[in-house]
N, C-alpha and C positions, 0 to 999 in steps of 0.2 A: 503493500499499501502504498502512494507517494505521501511527504509532509504534508501538504497543506489538509488533503481527506483523512489521512490517521487524526488530526489536530481539529479539524471540522468536526469527525464523527463523537468524540471522546471531549470537547471542551467544557461540556456539563460539571467534567466527575474532575478538572485538574480546578476548577470555583473551591476559591479556598480563602478565608479570611485571617487565618493561623497555621504555622508548620503542620502537614500531617505528609506530607512524605519522605520517605529517607532521604534523600536531599534536599527538603528543607532544612533538616536537621544537621546533617556531615557536610552538605555544600554550599548555598548558600550561605549562614553566619560567616565563612573566612572570606566568601567575597566581596561580602560587603565590609568587613576588616579593609581588605584588598583595597579598598575604592576611598577611604580615608575620607576627612572630611570633604561632605560633598555642600555642607551650606553657603547657600547663595549663586552655587552652581548651574550651568545649563549638562544635563544627561543628556545622551544618545542611549537608549536602553533596544539592541538590534536580540530579534526573536523574543517581543515581552510580553508572548503568551499570553495569557488572562488578567496582565498586569500584577501580577504580586510583586513581582523585583521594584517595579514601579515606583508603586505604592509606597514601601519603605524608603526609596530612595528618596522618593518626596516628604514622607515620613521625619525620618533625617536630616529636611532642609534646600535641599535641590530647591531653586528659584523654577528652572523649568525641566520639564521631562518629556521628550520626544519616545513614543515607543513603537516600533516597527516591527509587523509582527505578518507571516504572511498566506495564515488562517481565518478567513473573516469571521467565523465564528467567534474566537479567541478575541478579537476585535471586540465584537459585541457585547463579549462576556465582561470585559477590562473596561468598554465607555460604561458598562452597566454597573460596574460596581463603582468607579469613577462619581459617576452620580450621586452614587447614595455616599460618599466619599466627601466631596466639594475638591477635591486638593486639584481641579483645572488640569490635568492631563494630557495628555494630543497625541493619542493613539491614532496609527496609521496602516492600513492593512500594505504592505508592499515585501517588498524581497531585502535580504539583505548583503545581496553584490552591486546594490543601488538602492541605496537608501533616498525615501523619497524626501523631493526638494531642501538637502539639506545641505546647509553654504559650505565652500571652506573652509577651515579652520573657525568654526563658528561653535566647536562642542568643548569644554573642560575636559569631559571626564567621556568616554564612548564603554558600555559594558557587554556584555555579549554572555547568557548564562546558560550553558546547557544548549547552544544553536549550531558547534559545528562540526557536533556531532553525526548531524542530518544533511551537512555539505558534500561534496568531493573534494578532494583537493584541489583542482580547480578552480571553484567556487571561495572555496575559502581565499586562494590566494588574492581571487576580485574582492574579497570584502576585506580582506584587512587592508588591499591595496584604498578604499573607500574611508576605513577607518582613519588609514592615514589621514588620507587628504579632508575628513572634517576636524580632523583633530586641530586645536591650539595649541603651539608651541608648548614644551611643558602641559601640554594636559596626561592625561594616560584611558591606557589603554586595559581593562577589565576583562578576564574571561575563563569562564572552565566549561573541564568538558568529563567525559569519564575518563579516568585513565587509561593511558591508550594499555596496558598492561591487564588493566580486568579482566575483558575476557576470556584470556590466553589462562589464568591464573586459577579466576571463579567455575570452573566445569559441571558446577552443577544448577540445572533449570529449576530453580527452588525460590522464594520469595527471599528476603528482600528485595534482592539487584540481581538481574543477570544479563550476560550478552548470549547469545546459541549462534556460537563460532565454525560453527558448521563443519571443523575438524582443519580450520585451514590455519595455516601460522602468521607469528608475528607481522612478519613481512611480504609474506604472498598472500594475506589479507588484507591489503593496505587497497583502499578505495569500494571497497564490499562493504554490502549493506547489510547489518546482521540484525536480527532482531530481538526484543528482552523486554523484560516487564521488569518495573520498580513498585514496591507495595507503599499503601497508605499503611497509618498505624492503627485505623480502623479495620486492616486484612482487605481493602480495596484494592486490585493489582489497575496499574496502566502499562498501558502499550510503548514500550520506546525501543527507537532505532539509533545506535552507531555505525555510519558509516568510518571503516575503521583508519588511523593514522597512527604512525610511529611519533614519537619526540622529533626529529627529525621534519617531520611535513611539517610540522605547527613553527618550530625556529625558523628553517628556513624558508615558510612563507614572511613570516613576522620581517628577515632580514629582507627579502625579496621585494616587500611593501614599503621600504623605506626606515621601520626601525632601528636604529642605530647603538641605543639604551641596552645594558645586559637586563636581560629579565627577570622581576621576581620569582620563583616558583613556588610553591605550596603542594606538598603531594595531600592530598585528606583524604582520611578514614574515618571509624566510629574512635570518639574518647571515651577517656571513664565516665564520663560527664552521662553521653548516651546509655551507658552499659549500668551506670545506678539508675537511670529515666525506667530503660523497658529493656531491660537483660534480653527475652524473649526475642523480643523485636529486632534488636542492634544485632545481638551476641551470634547470629552466622555468616557475620560480615565483617567483627572483629578481626584487626590483627592484616588485613588487607586492605593497596591501594582503592580506593576505589573513586574517586577524584581529582583532577587534576586543575590548580586554580593556577592563573600566569597574571602576573602585573607590568605593564612595559610603559616608557614614560616617551613620547614625540619629543626629541629636540630640535 
């Protein structure tokens, strides 16, 4: 199933007001830490989904947040929730390889939370080039993806998180789309996908897009706090790399 249809069909399942899925606990909070102080800043949220991260950035003081999302149903959900919240966020349906009507060097921060696992290597490179274009000098680019090794380490197809790499190898599987699922704490399963890329694919793509600074890298997973909160839910994926968080500055 293509990405747009996958999220159109499942948009209602993603709508939430508080952390619910595994990555809401293990992935998104560290991303917000990588973003740093966003007070008064202009932010572009690529792959904004139903607006969960956009709303959090607004809550943290961002002056303007533009959310670009491929799925029309997810955009509709984001707009409904923003109408209730009153943040005045700007959600647009569009493609992350060419953000809708975003001017050159107009953004202080670009975030892309679990977006690039849906793009091919070529699409990711084009998106990285667009991110470099819209960032002001000194602006930050923060993104997260499933850890490139996850599907090849966790071969058990069971909650709360897995990808079915179908017997492919870490190198031979590049640019292949693998299905998976991520669980919510209420037991609901959400379908996800991973177009596999290596670490080198990500870092070569950033360099080719024009980024020259050394990126900050965080390998993310279950913490002691997660295990104390819900050992049954988090325990099956303890002590393995789940996500990769990256921050790089446009010089």
